[in-house]
C-alpha positions, -999 to 999 in steps of 0.1 A, spaced: -574 338 -204 -598 319 -183 -597 281 -182 -622 263 -166 -610 233 -149 -633 199 -138 -615 182 -106 -636 147 -103 -641 143 -64 -660 109 -48 -691 116 -33 -690 118 5 -658 141 6 -664 175 20 -660 207 -3 -668 247 -5 -667 248 -40 -698 245 -63 -706 214 -72 -731 202 -103 -744 167 -105 -731 142 -132 -741 106 -121 -747 86 -90 -722 86 -64 -700 113 -85 -696 150 -87 -679 174 -103 -661 205 -90 -659 234 -116 -632 262 -106 -619 289 -126 -586 300 -128 -570 327 -142 -537 322 -162 -512 353 -169 -509 361 -209 -475 377 -203 -465 343 -183 -474 318 -214 -457 344 -238 -423 346 -219 -429 307 -216 -435 304 -254 -402 326 -259 -382 304 -238 -394 272 -255 -386 287 -288 -350 295 -278 -347 260 -264 -361 247 -298 -338 270 -321 -301 257 -299 -315 222 -303 -319 226 -343 -286 243 -346 -270 215 -330 -286 189 -351 -276 204 -382 -240 208 -367 -239 169 -362 -252 162 -397 -227 189 -410 -197 168 -392 -213 135 -400 -217 145 -434 -183 151 -440 -170 123 -422 -189 101 -444 -174 118 -476 -139 123 -462 -140 83 -460 -153 78 -497 -128 106 -507 -157 128 -519 -151 167 -520 -178 185 -505 -185 214 -530 -209 226 -556 -242 231 -553 -257 199 -566 -263 160 -550 -265 131 -577 -267 94 -566 -245 70 -573 -247 33 -569 -273 41 -545 -253 64 -523 -254 105 -524 -226 120 -541 -223 153 -522 -207 163 -550 -212 187 -579 -202 197 -615 -201 233 -617 -226 244 -649 -205 240 -684 -202 271 -711 -229 254 -730 -250 223 -725 -270 208 -754 -292 179 -737 -300 169 -777 -341 169 -762 -351 188 -791 -383 173 -807 -399 204 -831 -406 216 -863 -373 234 -867 -337 227 -866 -325 247 -834 -307 222 -809 -308 243 -776 -280 254 -755 -300 252 -725 -274 270 -702 -258 296 -727 -263 316 -758 -245 288 -779 -278 273 -796 -269 246 -825 -282 243 -862 -290 209 -870 -280 202 -905 -280 171 -934 -313 162 -912 -346 177 -916 -359 195 -886 -349 180 -851 -385 161 -848 -371 137 -871 -342 127 -854 -350 127 -820 -350 89 -808 -351 78 -768 -317 84 -754 -295 79 -724 -311 107 -704 -345 114 -720 -341 121 -756 -314 118 -785 -307 129 -814 -299 104 -845 -272 111 -874 -273 91 -903 -233 89 -907 -236 109 -940 -237 143 -936 -258 152 -908 -242 175 -880 -248 201 -850 -236 236 -859 -232 249 -827 -216 287 -841 -185 299 -835 -186 321 -799 -152 329 -781 -170 305 -754 -161 277 -777 -125 285 -791 -101 274 -760 -73 287 -780 -41 273 -753 -67 272 -722 -79 240 -708 -113 226 -718 -135 197 -715 -163 180 -736 -185 152 -727 -211 137 -742 -230 100 -747 -224 83 -777 -249 47 -794 -224 34 -818 -245 8 -844 -211 4 -862 -171 14 -866 -164 41 -893 -134 54 -903 -122 87 -893 -163 89 -881 -158 127 -866 -179 129 -830 -162 163 -822 -146 193 -845 -134 224 -841 -115 236 -874 -103 213 -895 -78 207 -925 -45 209 -932 -22 239 -919 -56 248 -896 -57 253 -860 -79 226 -850 -91 199 -822 -111 171 -830 -123 137 -815 -133 103 -837 -135 70 -847 -98 69 -863 -98 38 -881 -126 18 -886 -115 -8 -854 -131 11 -827 -101 33 -821 -108 69 -806 -84 95 -812 -88 132 -797 -59 151 -817 -50 191 -809 -32 210 -834 -21 244 -838 -16 242 -877 20 242 -879 38 222 -850 37 188 -841 3 178 -828 -4 165 -793 -30 136 -797 -40 105 -774 -54 78 -793 -73 45 -776 -66 7 -782 -87 -12 -809 -119 -21 -797 -123 5 -773 -157 21 -784 -182 -4 -778 -211 -12 -808 -247 -4 -800 -243 5 -764 -246 40 -747 -210 47 -736 -198 81 -719 -170 98 -735 -151 131 -723 -124 147 -739 -101 173 -717 -70 194 -722 -52 200 -687 -22 217 -694 3 199 -715 -17 166 -715 -49 154 -735 -71 123 -722 -100 103 -733 -123 93 -708 -145 60 -715 -171 53 -686 -151 73 -660 -121 59 -669 -88 76 -686 -62 73 -710 -38 100 -715 -11 119 -731 16 146 -730 30 171 -753 28 209 -766 0 231 -758 -14 238 -791 -29 270 -797 -59 260 -818 -74 294 -815 -95 297 -847 -126 320 -841 -138 322 -878 -151 281 -878 -179 266 -858 -177 240 -829 -194 208 -845 -207 177 -829 -210 147 -853 -183 159 -878 -143 153 -880 -118 160 -902 -121 154 -938 -157 155 -939 -159 123 -916 -191 115 -899 -197 92 -870 -235 81 -870 -258 68 -848 -274 86 -812 -257 111 -793 -270 126 -764 -259 154 -737 -232 171 -750 -213 196 -724 -188 222 -735 -166 232 -702 -135 259 -705 -118 239 -679 -103 207 -675 -127 187 -653 -115 163 -627 -119 131 -625 -145 132 -595 -165 157 -615 -161 130 -648 -172 102 -625 -205 123 -610 -216 130 -647 -210 94 -655 -234 86 -627 -227 50 -621 -239 44 -660 -269 59 -655 -263 98 -666 -272 129 -654 -290 166 -670 -281 198 -649 
């Protein structure tokens, strides 16, 4: 490689190098210098090595700072996604559910898509999803008339917990209180294994029940006025070992009892349906079914400071 160097000198200085005239009282000296390519390559490799070491150090320091920040705010460092809660980065991510019905369906058919599994639902009693699509908590939701509308999500073994832990998360906009207004149901009827989640008495009370068909049921019931009217509310029901929970906007109530075997493989899991043919009505958005008990940290990550989040 050849590089031409121009060296400016003042007129009158002795020089043995060839010069060209640029302007009065000034000349430029032209000198050619041979630079070894192998030397340049060696220097480049040395610089690359130093930059890699610097990058590793920066990454390590950032990781330590993230751990310290998360520890200070009691945020577990697991998962593979990030959400933002109250303007802060939440490093805790919730693993994907078994099924996720985002309720963004708006088509000339009745299919309610399961975005992560194979349990597509069927909207019944309401025509096509295009007729039921409304603005939701996140993107769009589906509206239900409270008379006979529901989403039948099928009888897959994935949706039949038996004696295992499970959780269901959903956003609900209730325009009114409804006695025995079903929100979620698997099974139903006297002497039949089931679980259900419903408006219980027309006074804003919510009830979550697990029942094996013969033994006493294990239920948790909220106070009256627990469910807000004409407001988006994040609700989660969960069974974890012997305890059943209802979460409202990240805060829980619970009750402890026997672990009921709620396996009922021949009946579907329904959204907006409950025992005694009860239907809640209103808007429902972002329904997720987990085959495990969600932790309070995970539930608050889904709640996302009241903003919600889709996977």
